[in-house]
Backbone atoms as SQL, in Angstrom:
CREATE TABLE atoms (id INTEGER PRIMARY KEY, chain TEXT, resi INTEGER, resn TEXT, atom TEXT, x REAL, y REAL, z REAL);
INSERT INTO atoms VALUES
  (1, 'A', 1, 'MET', 'N', 0.848, -1.187, 0.000),
  (2, 'A', 1, 'MET', 'CA', 0.000, 0.000, 0.000),
  (3, 'A', 1, 'MET', 'C', 0.885, 1.238, 0.000),
  (4, 'A', 2, 'ARG', 'N', 0.545, 2.181, -0.808),
  (5, 'A', 2, 'ARG', 'CA', 1.262, 3.441, -0.838),
  (6, 'A', 2, 'ARG', 'C', 0.947, 4.244, 0.417),
  (7, 'A', 3, 'LYS', 'N', 1.800, 5.201, 0.723),
  (8, 'A', 3, 'LYS', 'CA', 1.501, 6.099, 1.823),
  (9, 'A', 3, 'LYS', 'C', 0.428, 7.072, 1.364),
  (10, 'A', 4, 'ALA', 'N', -0.493, 7.369, 2.254),
  (11, 'A', 4, 'ALA', 'CA', -1.594, 8.262, 1.913),
  (12, 'A', 4, 'ALA', 'C', -1.701, 9.342, 2.975),
  (13, 'A', 5, 'THR', 'N', -2.047, 10.538, 2.550),
  (14, 'A', 5, 'THR', 'CA', -2.174, 11.676, 3.459),
  (15, 'A', 5, 'THR', 'C', -3.458, 12.430, 3.165),
  (16, 'A', 6, 'LEU', 'N', -4.096, 12.851, 4.227),
  (17, 'A', 6, 'LEU', 'CA', -5.293, 13.668, 4.126),
  (18, 'A', 6, 'LEU', 'C', -5.131, 14.824, 5.097),
  (19, 'A', 7, 'GLU', 'N', -5.354, 16.031, 4.653),
  (20, 'A', 7, 'GLU', 'CA', -5.373, 17.198, 5.541),
  (21, 'A', 7, 'GLU', 'C', -6.572, 18.044, 5.171),
  (22, 'A', 8, 'ARG', 'N', -7.344, 18.418, 6.188),
  (23, 'A', 8, 'ARG', 'CA', -8.529, 19.249, 5.975),
  (24, 'A', 8, 'ARG', 'C', -8.653, 20.249, 7.115),
  (25, 'A', 9, 'ARG', 'N', -9.044, 21.447, 6.776),
  (26, 'A', 9, 'ARG', 'CA', -9.482, 22.428, 7.761),
  (27, 'A', 9, 'ARG', 'C', -11.004, 22.404, 7.707),
  (28, 'A', 10, 'LEU', 'N', -11.613, 22.234, 8.854),
  (29, 'A', 10, 'LEU', 'CA', -13.061, 22.073, 8.923),
  (30, 'A', 10, 'LEU', 'C', -13.669, 23.117, 9.851),
  (31, 'A', 11, 'PRO', 'N', -14.886, 23.552, 9.552),
  (32, 'A', 11, 'PRO', 'CA', -15.561, 24.438, 10.505),
  (33, 'A', 11, 'PRO', 'C', -15.890, 23.659, 11.767),
  (34, 'A', 12, 'ARG', 'N', -15.803, 24.310, 12.917),
  (35, 'A', 12, 'ARG', 'CA', -16.111, 23.631, 14.187),
  (36, 'A', 12, 'ARG', 'C', -17.621, 23.632, 14.374),
  (37, 'A', 13, 'ARG', 'N', -18.259, 22.722, 13.624),
  (38, 'A', 13, 'ARG', 'CA', -19.710, 22.528, 13.650),
  (39, 'A', 13, 'ARG', 'C', -19.987, 21.033, 13.697),
  (40, 'A', 14, 'PRO', 'N', -21.150, 20.638, 14.192),
  (41, 'A', 14, 'PRO', 'CA', -21.452, 19.201, 14.277),
  (42, 'A', 14, 'PRO', 'C', -21.297, 18.446, 12.959),
  (43, 'A', 15, 'ALA', 'N', -21.592, 19.067, 11.834),
  (44, 'A', 15, 'ALA', 'CA', -21.475, 18.386, 10.542),
  (45, 'A', 15, 'ALA', 'C', -20.031, 18.045, 10.194),
  (46, 'A', 16, 'ALA', 'N', -19.065, 18.651, 10.867),
  (47, 'A', 16, 'ALA', 'CA', -17.650, 18.388, 10.578),
  (48, 'A', 16, 'ALA', 'C', -17.298, 16.921, 10.802),
  (49, 'A', 17, 'ALA', 'N', -17.901, 16.281, 11.783),
  (50, 'A', 17, 'ALA', 'CA', -17.592, 14.870, 12.055),
  (51, 'A', 17, 'ALA', 'C', -17.984, 13.986, 10.869),
  (52, 'A', 18, 'LEU', 'N', -19.129, 14.248, 10.262),
  (53, 'A', 18, 'LEU', 'CA', -19.555, 13.473, 9.102),
  (54, 'A', 18, 'LEU', 'C', -18.651, 13.740, 7.903),
  (55, 'A', 19, 'VAL', 'N', -18.305, 15.005, 7.674),
  (56, 'A', 19, 'VAL', 'CA', -17.410, 15.352, 6.574),
  (57, 'A', 19, 'VAL', 'C', -16.064, 14.655, 6.765),
  (58, 'A', 20, 'ALA', 'N', -15.550, 14.669, 7.999),
  (59, 'A', 20, 'ALA', 'CA', -14.265, 14.024, 8.295),
  (60, 'A', 20, 'ALA', 'C', -14.349, 12.519, 8.083),
  (61, 'A', 21, 'ARG', 'N', -15.439, 11.911, 8.516),
  (62, 'A', 21, 'ARG', 'CA', -15.625, 10.457, 8.348),
  (63, 'A', 21, 'ARG', 'C', -15.615, 10.082, 6.865),
  (64, 'A', 22, 'GLU', 'N', -16.351, 10.848, 6.062),
  (65, 'A', 22, 'GLU', 'CA', -16.406, 10.568, 4.625),
  (66, 'A', 22, 'GLU', 'C', -15.042, 10.777, 3.970),
  (67, 'A', 23, 'ALA', 'N', -14.334, 11.831, 4.353),
  (68, 'A', 23, 'ALA', 'CA', -13.007, 12.095, 3.787),
  (69, 'A', 23, 'ALA', 'C', -12.027, 10.994, 4.182),
  (70, 'A', 24, 'GLY', 'N', -12.078, 10.560, 5.430),
  (71, 'A', 24, 'GLY', 'CA', -11.200, 9.486, 5.886),
  (72, 'A', 24, 'GLY', 'C', -11.468, 8.176, 5.179),
  (73, 'A', 25, 'GLY', 'N', -12.714, 7.948, 4.796),
  (74, 'A', 25, 'GLY', 'CA', -13.076, 6.725, 4.094),
  (75, 'A', 25, 'GLY', 'C', -12.464, 6.615, 2.711),
  (76, 'A', 26, 'THR', 'N', -12.062, 7.732, 2.136),
  (77, 'A', 26, 'THR', 'CA', -11.452, 7.712, 0.810),
  (78, 'A', 26, 'THR', 'C', -9.944, 7.484, 0.874),
  (79, 'A', 27, 'LEU', 'N', -9.381, 7.478, 2.064),
  (80, 'A', 27, 'LEU', 'CA', -7.929, 7.413, 2.216),
  (81, 'A', 27, 'LEU', 'C', -7.362, 6.016, 1.980),
  (82, 'A', 28, 'LEU', 'N', -8.041, 4.991, 2.447),
  (83, 'A', 28, 'LEU', 'CA', -7.514, 3.631, 2.358),
  (84, 'A', 28, 'LEU', 'C', -7.884, 2.997, 1.017),
  (85, 'A', 29, 'PRO', 'N', -6.992, 2.187, 0.482),
  (86, 'A', 29, 'PRO', 'CA', -7.306, 1.512, -0.780),
  (87, 'A', 29, 'PRO', 'C', -8.353, 0.427, -0.560),
  (88, 'A', 30, 'HIS', 'N', -8.926, -0.051, -1.642),
  (89, 'A', 30, 'HIS', 'CA', -9.984, -1.067, -1.558),
  (90, 'A', 30, 'HIS', 'C', -9.494, -2.380, -0.957),
  (91, 'A', 31, 'GLU', 'N', -8.174, -2.649, -1.029),
  (92, 'A', 31, 'GLU', 'CA', -7.683, -3.912, -0.483),
  (93, 'A', 31, 'GLU', 'C', -7.494, -3.875, 1.037),
  (94, 'A', 32, 'ALA', 'N', -7.669, -2.718, 1.656),
  (95, 'A', 32, 'ALA', 'CA', -7.570, -2.642, 3.117),
  (96, 'A', 32, 'ALA', 'C', -8.693, -3.466, 3.736),
  (97, 'A', 33, 'PRO', 'N', -8.416, -4.143, 4.843),
  (98, 'A', 33, 'PRO', 'CA', -9.470, -4.932, 5.494),
  (99, 'A', 33, 'PRO', 'C', -10.653, -4.042, 5.891),
  (100, 'A', 34, 'PRO', 'N', -11.874, -4.499, 5.696),
  (101, 'A', 34, 'PRO', 'CA', -13.047, -3.679, 6.023),
  (102, 'A', 34, 'PRO', 'C', -13.063, -3.222, 7.476),
  (103, 'A', 35, 'GLU', 'N', -12.609, -4.078, 8.391),
  (104, 'A', 35, 'GLU', 'CA', -12.615, -3.682, 9.801),
  (105, 'A', 35, 'GLU', 'C', -11.620, -2.548, 10.068),
  (106, 'A', 36, 'ALA', 'N', -10.528, -2.507, 9.312),
  (107, 'A', 36, 'ALA', 'CA', -9.556, -1.407, 9.469),
  (108, 'A', 36, 'ALA', 'C', -10.175, -0.095, 9.008),
  (109, 'A', 37, 'ALA', 'N', -10.880, -0.118, 7.892),
  (110, 'A', 37, 'ALA', 'CA', -11.541, 1.092, 7.401),
  (111, 'A', 37, 'ALA', 'C', -12.611, 1.552, 8.394),
  (112, 'A', 38, 'HIS', 'N', -13.339, 0.602, 8.959),
  (113, 'A', 38, 'HIS', 'CA', -14.366, 0.932, 9.952),
  (114, 'A', 38, 'HIS', 'C', -13.733, 1.554, 11.194),
  (115, 'A', 39, 'ASP', 'N', -12.671, 0.941, 11.704),
  (116, 'A', 39, 'ASP', 'CA', -12.005, 1.463, 12.905),
  (117, 'A', 39, 'ASP', 'C', -11.453, 2.861, 12.654),
  (118, 'A', 40, 'LEU', 'N', -10.817, 3.053, 11.503),
  (119, 'A', 40, 'LEU', 'CA', -10.262, 4.365, 11.183),
  (120, 'A', 40, 'LEU', 'C', -11.370, 5.411, 11.096),
  (121, 'A', 41, 'ALA', 'N', -12.458, 5.084, 10.433),
  (122, 'A', 41, 'ALA', 'CA', -13.575, 6.027, 10.312),
  (123, 'A', 41, 'ALA', 'C', -14.148, 6.385, 11.676),
  (124, 'A', 42, 'LEU', 'N', -14.251, 5.405, 12.561),
  (125, 'A', 42, 'LEU', 'CA', -14.795, 5.665, 13.894),
  (126, 'A', 42, 'LEU', 'C', -13.864, 6.557, 14.705),
  (127, 'A', 43, 'VAL', 'N', -12.564, 6.311, 14.654),
  (128, 'A', 43, 'VAL', 'CA', -11.604, 7.142, 15.397),
  (129, 'A', 43, 'VAL', 'C', -11.612, 8.573, 14.860),
  (130, 'A', 44, 'VAL', 'N', -11.604, 8.729, 13.538),
  (131, 'A', 44, 'VAL', 'CA', -11.667, 10.066, 12.937),
  (132, 'A', 44, 'VAL', 'C', -12.923, 10.790, 13.408),
  (133, 'A', 45, 'THR', 'N', -14.053, 10.111, 13.341),
  (134, 'A', 45, 'THR', 'CA', -15.322, 10.715, 13.738),
  (135, 'A', 45, 'THR', 'C', -15.312, 11.144, 15.200),
  (136, 'A', 46, 'GLU', 'N', -14.842, 10.282, 16.070),
  (137, 'A', 46, 'GLU', 'CA', -14.850, 10.588, 17.510),
  (138, 'A', 46, 'GLU', 'C', -13.918, 11.743, 17.851),
  (139, 'A', 47, 'LEU', 'N', -12.715, 11.761, 17.264),
  (140, 'A', 47, 'LEU', 'CA', -11.788, 12.846, 17.581),
  (141, 'A', 47, 'LEU', 'C', -12.304, 14.188, 17.066),
  (142, 'A', 48, 'VAL', 'N', -12.879, 14.205, 15.881),
  (143, 'A', 48, 'VAL', 'CA', -13.443, 15.458, 15.357),
  (144, 'A', 48, 'VAL', 'C', -14.661, 15.873, 16.186),
  (145, 'A', 49, 'ALA', 'N', -15.528, 14.936, 16.521),
  (146, 'A', 49, 'ALA', 'CA', -16.704, 15.263, 17.331),
  (147, 'A', 49, 'ALA', 'C', -16.294, 15.843, 18.680),
  (148, 'A', 50, 'ASN', 'N', -15.238, 15.308, 19.295),
  (149, 'A', 50, 'ASN', 'CA', -14.767, 15.851, 20.565),
  (150, 'A', 50, 'ASN', 'C', -14.235, 17.267, 20.398),
  (151, 'A', 51, 'ALA', 'N', -13.509, 17.521, 19.305),
  (152, 'A', 51, 'ALA', 'CA', -13.003, 18.873, 19.058),
  (153, 'A', 51, 'ALA', 'C', -14.155, 19.853, 18.847),
  (154, 'A', 52, 'VAL', 'N', -15.211, 19.411, 18.179),
  (155, 'A', 52, 'VAL', 'CA', -16.384, 20.262, 17.974),
  (156, 'A', 52, 'VAL', 'C', -17.059, 20.547, 19.315),
  (157, 'A', 53, 'ALA', 'N', -17.231, 19.510, 20.126),
  (158, 'A', 53, 'ALA', 'CA', -17.954, 19.657, 21.392),
  (159, 'A', 53, 'ALA', 'C', -17.159, 20.419, 22.450),
  (160, 'A', 54, 'HIS', 'N', -15.856, 20.213, 22.511),
  (161, 'A', 54, 'HIS', 'CA', -15.073, 20.741, 23.628),
  (162, 'A', 54, 'HIS', 'C', -14.052, 21.799, 23.237),
  (163, 'A', 55, 'GLY', 'N', -13.823, 21.991, 21.945),
  (164, 'A', 55, 'GLY', 'CA', -12.845, 22.978, 21.505),
  (165, 'A', 55, 'GLY', 'C', -13.432, 24.376, 21.465),
  (166, 'A', 56, 'HIS', 'N', -12.608, 25.293, 21.022),
  (167, 'A', 56, 'HIS', 'CA', -13.017, 26.688, 20.878),
  (168, 'A', 56, 'HIS', 'C', -12.586, 27.153, 19.496),
  (169, 'A', 57, 'GLY', 'N', -13.075, 28.295, 19.102),
  (170, 'A', 57, 'GLY', 'CA', -12.694, 28.838, 17.808),
  (171, 'A', 57, 'GLY', 'C', -13.636, 28.379, 16.717),
  (172, 'A', 58, 'ARG', 'N', -13.366, 28.860, 15.526),
  (173, 'A', 58, 'ARG', 'CA', -14.268, 28.599, 14.405),
  (174, 'A', 58, 'ARG', 'C', -13.862, 27.408, 13.563),
  (175, 'A', 59, 'ARG', 'N', -12.604, 26.990, 13.642),
  (176, 'A', 59, 'ARG', 'CA', -12.127, 25.924, 12.754),
  (177, 'A', 59, 'ARG', 'C', -11.290, 24.910, 13.535),
  (178, 'A', 60, 'LEU', 'N', -11.120, 23.742, 12.937),
  (179, 'A', 60, 'LEU', 'CA', -10.219, 22.724, 13.454),
  (180, 'A', 60, 'LEU', 'C', -9.469, 22.130, 12.272),
  (181, 'A', 61, 'ARG', 'N', -8.409, 21.406, 12.584),
  (182, 'A', 61, 'ARG', 'CA', -7.584, 20.798, 11.537),
  (183, 'A', 61, 'ARG', 'C', -7.553, 19.290, 11.734),
  (184, 'A', 62, 'LEU', 'N', -7.826, 18.563, 10.662),
  (185, 'A', 62, 'LEU', 'CA', -7.741, 17.099, 10.656),
  (186, 'A', 62, 'LEU', 'C', -6.589, 16.705, 9.759),
  (187, 'A', 63, 'ALA', 'N', -5.729, 15.825, 10.245),
  (188, 'A', 63, 'ALA', 'CA', -4.652, 15.252, 9.430),
  (189, 'A', 63, 'ALA', 'C', -4.645, 13.752, 9.666),
  (190, 'A', 64, 'VAL', 'N', -4.573, 12.996, 8.572),
  (191, 'A', 64, 'VAL', 'CA', -4.476, 11.533, 8.653),
  (192, 'A', 64, 'VAL', 'C', -3.356, 11.107, 7.721),
  (193, 'A', 65, 'ARG', 'N', -2.418, 10.331, 8.259),
  (194, 'A', 65, 'ARG', 'CA', -1.333, 9.767, 7.455),
  (195, 'A', 65, 'ARG', 'C', -1.374, 8.260, 7.642),
  (196, 'A', 66, 'ALA', 'N', -1.411, 7.540, 6.527),
  (197, 'A', 66, 'ALA', 'CA', -1.541, 6.086, 6.599),
  (198, 'A', 66, 'ALA', 'C', -0.491, 5.414, 5.728),
  (199, 'A', 67, 'ASP', 'N', -0.011, 4.267, 6.208),
  (200, 'A', 67, 'ASP', 'CA', 0.813, 3.371, 5.398),
  (201, 'A', 67, 'ASP', 'C', 0.195, 1.983, 5.523),
  (202, 'A', 68, 'ALA', 'N', 0.910, 0.961, 5.154),
  (203, 'A', 68, 'ALA', 'CA', 0.339, -0.388, 5.173),
  (204, 'A', 68, 'ALA', 'C', 0.034, -0.889, 6.583),
  (205, 'A', 69, 'GLU', 'N', 0.734, -0.370, 7.577),
  (206, 'A', 69, 'GLU', 'CA', 0.612, -0.885, 8.945),
  (207, 'A', 69, 'GLU', 'C', -0.387, -0.125, 9.819),
  (208, 'A', 70, 'ARG', 'N', -0.386, 1.207, 9.714),
  (209, 'A', 70, 'ARG', 'CA', -1.190, 2.005, 10.645),
  (210, 'A', 70, 'ARG', 'C', -1.527, 3.356, 10.045),
  (211, 'A', 71, 'ALA', 'N', -2.492, 3.993, 10.686),
  (212, 'A', 71, 'ALA', 'CA', -2.865, 5.364, 10.332),
  (213, 'A', 71, 'ALA', 'C', -2.702, 6.232, 11.566),
  (214, 'A', 72, 'LEU', 'N', -2.104, 7.390, 11.386),
  (215, 'A', 72, 'LEU', 'CA', -1.988, 8.380, 12.448),
  (216, 'A', 72, 'LEU', 'C', -3.050, 9.442, 12.191),
  (217, 'A', 73, 'VAL', 'N', -3.959, 9.603, 13.143),
  (218, 'A', 73, 'VAL', 'CA', -5.035, 10.592, 13.054),
  (219, 'A', 73, 'VAL', 'C', -4.700, 11.709, 14.029),
  (220, 'A', 74, 'GLU', 'N', -4.762, 12.952, 13.560),
  (221, 'A', 74, 'GLU', 'CA', -4.491, 14.109, 14.409),
  (222, 'A', 74, 'GLU', 'C', -5.593, 15.139, 14.206),
  (223, 'A', 75, 'VAL', 'N', -6.127, 15.640, 15.315),
  (224, 'A', 75, 'VAL', 'CA', -7.108, 16.716, 15.265),
  (225, 'A', 75, 'VAL', 'C', -6.585, 17.835, 16.153),
  (226, 'A', 76, 'THR', 'N', -6.416, 19.018, 15.566),
  (227, 'A', 76, 'THR', 'CA', -5.899, 20.174, 16.283),
  (228, 'A', 76, 'THR', 'C', -6.990, 21.233, 16.348),
  (229, 'A', 77, 'SER', 'N', -7.186, 21.776, 17.547),
  (230, 'A', 77, 'SER', 'CA', -8.191, 22.824, 17.732),
  (231, 'A', 77, 'SER', 'C', -7.753, 23.735, 18.869),
  (232, 'A', 78, 'ARG', 'N', -8.427, 24.838, 19.011),
  (233, 'A', 78, 'ARG', 'CA', -8.180, 25.722, 20.145),
  (234, 'A', 78, 'ARG', 'C', -8.814, 25.099, 21.382),
  (235, 'A', 79, 'GLY', 'N', -8.148, 25.259, 22.505),
  (236, 'A', 79, 'GLY', 'CA', -8.668, 24.738, 23.761),
  (237, 'A', 79, 'GLY', 'C', -7.779, 23.625, 24.286),
  (238, 'A', 80, 'ARG', 'N', -8.026, 23.271, 25.532),
  (239, 'A', 80, 'ARG', 'CA', -7.260, 22.196, 26.157),
  (240, 'A', 80, 'ARG', 'C', -7.798, 20.856, 25.710),
  (241, 'A', 81, 'GLY', 'N', -6.897, 19.952, 25.394),
  (242, 'A', 81, 'GLY', 'CA', -7.310, 18.606, 25.025),
  (243, 'A', 81, 'GLY', 'C', -7.634, 17.795, 26.267),
  (244, 'A', 82, 'VAL', 'N', -8.451, 16.803, 26.105),
  (245, 'A', 82, 'VAL', 'CA', -8.795, 15.897, 27.196),
  (246, 'A', 82, 'VAL', 'C', -7.673, 14.874, 27.305),
  (247, 'A', 83, 'THR', 'N', -7.154, 14.662, 28.522),
  (248, 'A', 83, 'THR', 'CA', -6.005, 13.775, 28.684),
  (249, 'A', 83, 'THR', 'C', -6.368, 12.376, 29.169),
  (250, 'A', 84, 'ALA', 'N', -7.610, 12.125, 29.483),
  (251, 'A', 84, 'ALA', 'CA', -8.001, 10.790, 29.946),
  (252, 'A', 84, 'ALA', 'C', -9.413, 10.503, 29.470),
  (253, 'A', 85, 'ALA', 'N', -9.727, 9.231, 29.387),
  (254, 'A', 85, 'ALA', 'CA', -11.064, 8.847, 28.948),
  (255, 'A', 85, 'ALA', 'C', -12.118, 9.178, 29.997),
  (256, 'A', 86, 'GLY', 'N', -11.686, 9.519, 31.210),
  (257, 'A', 86, 'GLY', 'CA', -12.640, 9.913, 32.242),
  (258, 'A', 86, 'GLY', 'C', -13.396, 8.728, 32.801),
  (259, 'A', 87, 'ARG', 'N', -14.429, 9.031, 33.562),
  (260, 'A', 87, 'ARG', 'CA', -15.220, 7.938, 34.140),
  (261, 'A', 87, 'ARG', 'C', -16.183, 7.389, 33.107),
  (262, 'A', 88, 'PRO', 'N', -16.553, 6.136, 33.247),
  (263, 'A', 88, 'PRO', 'CA', -17.455, 5.517, 32.268),
  (264, 'A', 88, 'PRO', 'C', -18.799, 6.242, 32.222),
  (265, 'A', 89, 'ALA', 'N', -19.363, 6.319, 31.034),
  (266, 'A', 89, 'ALA', 'CA', -20.681, 6.928, 30.871),
  (267, 'A', 89, 'ALA', 'C', -21.736, 5.980, 31.435),
  (268, 'A', 90, 'SER', 'N', -22.792, 6.549, 31.974),
  (269, 'A', 90, 'SER', 'CA', -23.886, 5.718, 32.470),
  (270, 'A', 90, 'SER', 'C', -24.613, 5.102, 31.274),
  (271, 'A', 91, 'PRO', 'N', -25.301, 3.988, 31.477),
  (272, 'A', 91, 'PRO', 'CA', -26.016, 3.339, 30.365),
  (273, 'A', 91, 'PRO', 'C', -27.047, 4.259, 29.705),
  (274, 'A', 92, 'GLU', 'N', -27.583, 5.222, 30.452),
  (275, 'A', 92, 'GLU', 'CA', -28.595, 6.129, 29.909),
  (276, 'A', 92, 'GLU', 'C', -27.993, 7.314, 29.174),
  (277, 'A', 93, 'ALA', 'N', -26.701, 7.570, 29.351),
  (278, 'A', 93, 'ALA', 'CA', -26.067, 8.750, 28.754),
  (279, 'A', 93, 'ALA', 'C', -26.037, 8.651, 27.232),
  (280, 'A', 94, 'GLU', 'N', -26.265, 9.786, 26.577),
  (281, 'A', 94, 'GLU', 'CA', -26.227, 9.831, 25.116),
  (282, 'A', 94, 'GLU', 'C', -24.834, 10.139, 24.588),
  (283, 'A', 95, 'SER', 'N', -23.912, 10.477, 25.454),
  (284, 'A', 95, 'SER', 'CA', -22.544, 10.776, 25.038),
  (285, 'A', 95, 'SER', 'C', -21.589, 10.327, 26.142),
  (286, 'A', 96, 'GLY', 'N', -20.294, 10.492, 25.898),
  (287, 'A', 96, 'GLY', 'CA', -19.317, 10.165, 26.927),
  (288, 'A', 96, 'GLY', 'C', -18.533, 8.895, 26.685),
  (289, 'A', 97, 'ARG', 'N', -18.696, 8.278, 25.524),
  (290, 'A', 97, 'ARG', 'CA', -17.990, 7.030, 25.244),
  (291, 'A', 97, 'ARG', 'C', -16.912, 7.167, 24.169),
  (292, 'A', 98, 'GLY', 'N', -16.780, 8.342, 23.592),
  (293, 'A', 98, 'GLY', 'CA', -15.895, 8.548, 22.450),
  (294, 'A', 98, 'GLY', 'C', -14.448, 8.197, 22.698),
  (295, 'A', 99, 'LEU', 'N', -13.863, 8.726, 23.772),
  (296, 'A', 99, 'LEU', 'CA', -12.449, 8.450, 24.018),
  (297, 'A', 99, 'LEU', 'C', -12.216, 7.011, 24.452),
  (298, 'A', 100, 'ALA', 'N', -13.204, 6.385, 25.069),
  (299, 'A', 100, 'ALA', 'CA', -13.083, 4.958, 25.385),
  (300, 'A', 100, 'ALA', 'C', -13.027, 4.144, 24.087),
  (301, 'A', 101, 'LEU', 'N', -13.809, 4.534, 23.092),
  (302, 'A', 101, 'LEU', 'CA', -13.759, 3.868, 21.786),
  (303, 'A', 101, 'LEU', 'C', -12.417, 4.106, 21.106),
  (304, 'A', 102, 'VAL', 'N', -11.944, 5.356, 21.159),
  (305, 'A', 102, 'VAL', 'CA', -10.633, 5.678, 20.569),
  (306, 'A', 102, 'VAL', 'C', -9.554, 4.830, 21.225),
  (307, 'A', 103, 'SER', 'N', -9.580, 4.728, 22.545),
  (308, 'A', 103, 'SER', 'CA', -8.592, 3.935, 23.271),
  (309, 'A', 103, 'SER', 'C', -8.655, 2.457, 22.882),
  (310, 'A', 104, 'ALA', 'N', -9.860, 1.930, 22.717),
  (311, 'A', 104, 'ALA', 'CA', -10.024, 0.514, 22.375),
  (312, 'A', 104, 'ALA', 'C', -9.574, 0.199, 20.951),
  (313, 'A', 105, 'LEU', 'N', -9.733, 1.142, 20.037),
  (314, 'A', 105, 'LEU', 'CA', -9.427, 0.889, 18.627),
  (315, 'A', 105, 'LEU', 'C', -8.021, 1.304, 18.222),
  (316, 'A', 106, 'SER', 'N', -7.320, 2.001, 19.100),
  (317, 'A', 106, 'SER', 'CA', -5.996, 2.538, 18.774),
  (318, 'A', 106, 'SER', 'C', -4.901, 1.750, 19.472),
  (319, 'A', 107, 'GLU', 'N', -3.720, 1.714, 18.837),
  (320, 'A', 107, 'GLU', 'CA', -2.551, 1.145, 19.503),
  (321, 'A', 107, 'GLU', 'C', -2.141, 2.049, 20.655),
  (322, 'A', 108, 'ARG', 'N', -2.250, 3.360, 20.425),
  (323, 'A', 108, 'ARG', 'CA', -1.994, 4.353, 21.462),
  (324, 'A', 108, 'ARG', 'C', -2.605, 5.665, 21.009),
  (325, 'A', 109, 'TRP', 'N', -2.826, 6.564, 21.971),
  (326, 'A', 109, 'TRP', 'CA', -3.370, 7.871, 21.664),
  (327, 'A', 109, 'TRP', 'C', -2.914, 8.838, 22.747),
  (328, 'A', 110, 'GLY', 'N', -3.059, 10.121, 22.469),
  (329, 'A', 110, 'GLY', 'CA', -2.645, 11.088, 23.461),
  (330, 'A', 110, 'GLY', 'C', -3.029, 12.503, 23.067),
  (331, 'A', 111, 'VAL', 'N', -2.572, 13.436, 23.908),
  (332, 'A', 111, 'VAL', 'CA', -2.867, 14.850, 23.725),
  (333, 'A', 111, 'VAL', 'C', -1.572, 15.625, 23.883),
  (334, 'A', 112, 'GLN', 'N', -1.346, 16.582, 23.006),
  (335, 'A', 112, 'GLN', 'CA', -0.213, 17.488, 23.128),
  (336, 'A', 112, 'GLN', 'C', -0.732, 18.911, 23.122),
  (337, 'A', 113, 'GLU', 'N', -0.334, 19.667, 24.140),
  (338, 'A', 113, 'GLU', 'CA', -0.684, 21.080, 24.168),
  (339, 'A', 113, 'GLU', 'C', 0.213, 21.801, 23.183),
  (340, 'A', 114, 'GLY', 'N', -0.346, 22.714, 22.423),
  (341, 'A', 114, 'GLY', 'CA', 0.403, 23.436, 21.407),
  (342, 'A', 114, 'GLY', 'C', 0.480, 24.920, 21.719),
  (343, 'A', 115, 'PRO', 'N', 1.012, 25.672, 20.771),
  (344, 'A', 115, 'PRO', 'CA', 1.144, 27.115, 20.974),
  (345, 'A', 115, 'PRO', 'C', -0.213, 27.823, 20.876),
  (346, 'A', 116, 'LEU', 'N', -0.280, 28.972, 21.487),
  (347, 'A', 116, 'LEU', 'CA', -1.447, 29.854, 21.372),
  (348, 'A', 116, 'LEU', 'C', -2.755, 29.196, 21.790),
  (349, 'A', 117, 'GLY', 'N', -2.696, 28.355, 22.822),
  (350, 'A', 117, 'GLY', 'CA', -3.925, 27.765, 23.352),
  (351, 'A', 117, 'GLY', 'C', -4.537, 26.672, 22.508),
  (352, 'A', 118, 'THR', 'N', -3.716, 25.988, 21.708),
  (353, 'A', 118, 'THR', 'CA', -4.233, 24.887, 20.905),
  (354, 'A', 118, 'THR', 'C', -3.868, 23.552, 21.541),
  (355, 'A', 119, 'SER', 'N', -4.538, 22.526, 21.119),
  (356, 'A', 119, 'SER', 'CA', -4.170, 21.163, 21.515),
  (357, 'A', 119, 'SER', 'C', -4.338, 20.257, 20.301),
  (358, 'A', 120, 'ARG', 'N', -3.530, 19.202, 20.314),
  (359, 'A', 120, 'ARG', 'CA', -3.565, 18.201, 19.243),
  (360, 'A', 120, 'ARG', 'C', -3.847, 16.862, 19.896),
  (361, 'A', 121, 'VAL', 'N', -4.973, 16.268, 19.531),
  (362, 'A', 121, 'VAL', 'CA', -5.320, 14.929, 20.006),
  (363, 'A', 121, 'VAL', 'C', -5.015, 13.981, 18.855),
  (364, 'A', 122, 'TRP', 'N', -4.294, 12.914, 19.153),
  (365, 'A', 122, 'TRP', 'CA', -3.841, 12.004, 18.103),
  (366, 'A', 122, 'TRP', 'C', -4.110, 10.555, 18.510),
  (367, 'A', 123, 'ALA', 'N', -4.173, 9.706, 17.499),
  (368, 'A', 123, 'ALA', 'CA', -4.349, 8.270, 17.734),
  (369, 'A', 123, 'ALA', 'C', -3.696, 7.502, 16.599),
  (370, 'A', 124, 'GLU', 'N', -3.057, 6.393, 16.937),
  (371, 'A', 124, 'GLU', 'CA', -2.492, 5.482, 15.942),
  (372, 'A', 124, 'GLU', 'C', -3.412, 4.273, 15.831),
  (373, 'A', 125, 'VAL', 'N', -3.969, 4.098, 14.650),
  (374, 'A', 125, 'VAL', 'CA', -4.943, 3.030, 14.407),
  (375, 'A', 125, 'VAL', 'C', -4.278, 1.940, 13.571),
  (376, 'A', 126, 'PRO', 'N', -4.230, 0.697, 14.072),
  (377, 'A', 126, 'PRO', 'CA', -3.631, -0.386, 13.270),
  (378, 'A', 126, 'PRO', 'C', -4.515, -0.708, 12.071),
  (379, 'A', 127, 'LEU', 'N', -3.862, -0.958, 10.946),
  (380, 'A', 127, 'LEU', 'CA', -4.604, -1.287, 9.718),
  (381, 'A', 127, 'LEU', 'C', -4.495, -2.756, 9.373),
  (382, 'A', 128, 'GLN', 'N', -3.622, -3.481, 10.038),
  (383, 'A', 128, 'GLN', 'CA', -3.467, -4.915, 9.856),
  (384, 'A', 128, 'GLN', 'C', -3.684, -5.572, 11.215),
  (385, 'A', 129, 'ARG', 'N', -4.491, -6.583, 11.267),
  (386, 'A', 129, 'ARG', 'CA', -4.718, -7.331, 12.514),
  (387, 'A', 129, 'ARG', 'C', -3.662, -8.422, 12.623),
  (388, 'A', 130, 'SER', 'N', -3.102, -8.556, 13.809),
  (389, 'A', 130, 'SER', 'CA', -2.139, -9.646, 13.999),
  (390, 'A', 130, 'SER', 'C', -2.903, -10.944, 14.188),
  (391, 'A', 131, 'ALA', 'N', -2.356, -12.006, 13.670),
  (392, 'A', 131, 'ALA', 'CA', -3.007, -13.325, 13.818),
  (393, 'A', 131, 'ALA', 'C', -2.848, -13.804, 15.245),
  (394, 'A', 132, 'VAL', 'N', -3.912, -14.326, 15.797),
  (395, 'A', 132, 'VAL', 'CA', -3.885, -14.809, 17.194),
  (396, 'A', 132, 'VAL', 'C', -3.918, -16.306, 17.207);
């Protein structure tokens, strides 16, 4: 698989998560395992949705770089990034599970504080499953 890169500046609006999901879906070639494409789309969606819900400012930046082994997803926005998945959401809650999903689907993830009050939340998503 060739290396693939996607970079988008998106408005910080709820529709940004859907736009990001659709854009991320075009990044992987057709021979990528379907579960890898699904996992990548879910991580992209959750990180963008969190930036929309908890960030500040009018825009955010999505960057995805993928090779045959993994994809690095980065979402940069104004505001402090969340550094932990927090406490589990109650069964009745309509939100609060996003970072738990990111953690479960990623090899690793984290937050880096940037200049001028920005933060970058990133996740490495495996694209090949190891045989068990």
